[in-house]
N, C-alpha and C positions, 0 to 999 in steps of 0.2 A: 394295444394301447402304448403310447410313447412313455418311455422312462423319463421321469423328471424329479428334480430335487424339491419342487414347490410343496408337495404334501409334507415333506420333512420341515421345511421353513415354516409352514402353517402351524405345525405341532410345536415348534420352537417358540414362535412369537406368542402363541396362546399360553404355553407354559410359563413364558417370561411374564405375561400379564398377571397370571395367578400368583406367581412367585412374589413379585413386587407389591401385589395387594396383600398377600399373607404377611409379607415382611412388615408393611406399614400397620396392619392390624396388630401384629405381635408387639411392635414397639409403641403402640398406642398413638400413632399418628392420625389414625382414623378410628371411627367406632365400629361396632359390629353391624350396625344398620348401613352405615356408609360403605363397609366392605360388601355387604349384601347387594347394594345397589351396583357396585362395579361387577360383581359375579353375574347379576342379572343382565347387564349390558354385554358382557363377555359371552354369556349364553346366547343372547340374541345374535351376536356376530357369528357364533358357531353354527346356529341355525341357518343363517344366510349363507355360510360356507357350504353346508350340506345341500341347500337348495341349488346354489350355483354349480356344485359338483354334479348333482343329478341332472341339471339342464345340460351340462357339458357332455356327460355320458350319453344323453339322448340326442345330442347334436342341435339342441334348440338355440344355443348362443349363435350359431352360424346360419340359422333359418332365414330365408328371404323375407318371410312374413315379419320377423322381429326387426330386421334391418329397416324395413319400410315403415314399421310402426313407431319404433324407438330408434332414431338414426344415431343418436349421440352415444358416447361410451358410457352408458348408464350403469354398467356393472361396477365401474370405479366410483361412481357418485353415491350409490345406494349405501354402502358401509359407512361413509362419512355422514350421511343423513341419519342412519341408525344411531350413530354416536352423538352427533351435535344436537338433534332436537331433544333428547332427554337431558343433555348437559345444559342446554339453555334454559330449560324450564324447571329443573330439579336443583334446588339449593343443597340438597343432600349429596347428590352426585357431584356437583361442583366442588364441595367440600371434600369428597372422597378423592377426586382426581388431583386436586391441589395437595392434599395430604400425602398422597402416594408420590407425586412429583418431588415434594420437599424431603421425604424420607428416603427416597431411592438413591444410592450412590451415583454420582454423575458419571463415573466411568462405566457403570452398567448401561446407562442411557446412551452413552456413546458407542460402546463396543457392539451393542445389539445391531447397530447400523452396518457392521462389518459383514453381516449376511448379504448385504447388496453386492458383494463381490461376485455372487452368483449370477449377476447380469452378464458376466463374461460368456456364459453358455449361449445366450441369444446372439452375442456378437460373433462368436465362432460360427454359429448357424448362418449368420449373414455373410461371413467370408466365404464359407464353403458352398453358398448358394442354396442351402436348404430352406432359408427364409429370404424372400426377395424384397421385403419392405425395408425402406431406409430408416424406419423407426428404431430398429435394433442398434443402429449406429448413433443417431441423434440423441436417443435417450439412454440406450444401453451402455455405450462408452462412458459418458459422465456419471451414470449410476454406478458402474464398476469402479471408477476412480474414487468416487465418494465413499464406496465401501472400503477401499484401500486406505483412504485418508482416516477412516474411523479407527484403524489399528494405530496410526500414528498420533492421532489426537487423543486416543485413550491412554497411550503412554505418556503424553505430555500432561494429561489431567492427573495421572497417577503421580507424576513428579511435581505437581503444582505449578506447572510452567504457564498455564493459560487461565485467563479470567472470564468472568461471565459475558462480557461483551463479545469476546471472540467466539465463545460457545453459542451464543445467540445467533451471530452472523453465520457461523458454520452450519447450525441446525436449519436456518432459514434457506440457506443455499441448497442443502440436501432436499428440501421440499420443492424448491423452485426449479431445480434441474429436471424434475419430472413434470410438475404442473404446467409451467410456462410452455415448453415445446409441445406438450400434449394438447392442451386445450386452446392455446393460441392459434394452433394450426390444425385444429380439429377437422375442419372441412376438407383440408387436403388429405389427412390421413384416411378419413372415411371414404375418400374417392379413389385412394390408391389400392389397386388390385391385390397387392401383396399383403395389405394390412389385415386381411382376414385371418391371418396367423395368430393374432392376439385373441381371437374368439374361439380358437380351437382347444379342445381339452387335451392335455392338462394346463396349457398356457394360459388359459382364461382365468385360472385361479390367481394369476399374478395381479391383473387389474381388479379382480373381484374382491381380493381380501388382503394379500400379502402387501402389496404397494400401498394401499390406503393405511394400513397399520403402521408401516414404516414412516409415512408422511405425518400421521397423527403422533407418532413418537417423536418425530422432529419437532412438531408443535409443542409437545409436552416439555421437551428440553429447553426449547427456546423461551417458553413462558417462565420456567423455573430460573433460567439465566437472567431473564429480564427482571424478575423479582429480586434475585440476589444482587443484581447490579444496582437496582433502586434502593435497596437497603443499605448497600455499601456507600452510596452517595449520600444518603440521609445521615448515616453514622459519621461520615467525613465532615459534613456540614455542621452536625451538632458539636463535634470535637472542635472544629475551628472557632465556633461561637464561644464554647466554653473557655477557650484560651485567651480570648479578647478580654 
């Protein structure tokens, strides 16, 4: 079995989700039932992680039958579906997510993205020829740079030097550098011989769970920043009106 940091990243991001949920519950930003809905959702993602791991160990992700039956990068879509369907239909889960977003320190939501520096490992494998797919360069390099930027942005947030509009744009950029080149050119990647590396274990854990969680955390910070910007604008307008 190949040595990889991905299992450690999985443990870190799941621990992070539990931590910010417990923190929100402790400071009463969410109710016990809302926390329970988040723990249930986290459990569903954990189950999918175990299933994907089992499929990887059995070599099912790279099977010809699966490629012919489900040609798209379905492993990356499934965890998003697991999250979004309950979120869209459950008011309790919506309240839980928004409560956690509002109660979590912004710098935490920024610095968790620094784990994306780990994309450098894939870039190095591409340079050395261990991986022959151009995917590691087109997605890996921007992903690595975004991880580096998280350290700088986290420092700026700590100093109070950036506002919600910047954070929203930064977060959306973090999601776009993965989603756009992956899905806009999916037909190309799926026909590139070297792209098979993304389905090999343990690499398949990246699209199966790690990357989707990073993108969802990008969306969480973008939504919080949008709400903060809207509230600031409303307060400014009300202050201007009161001065007239």
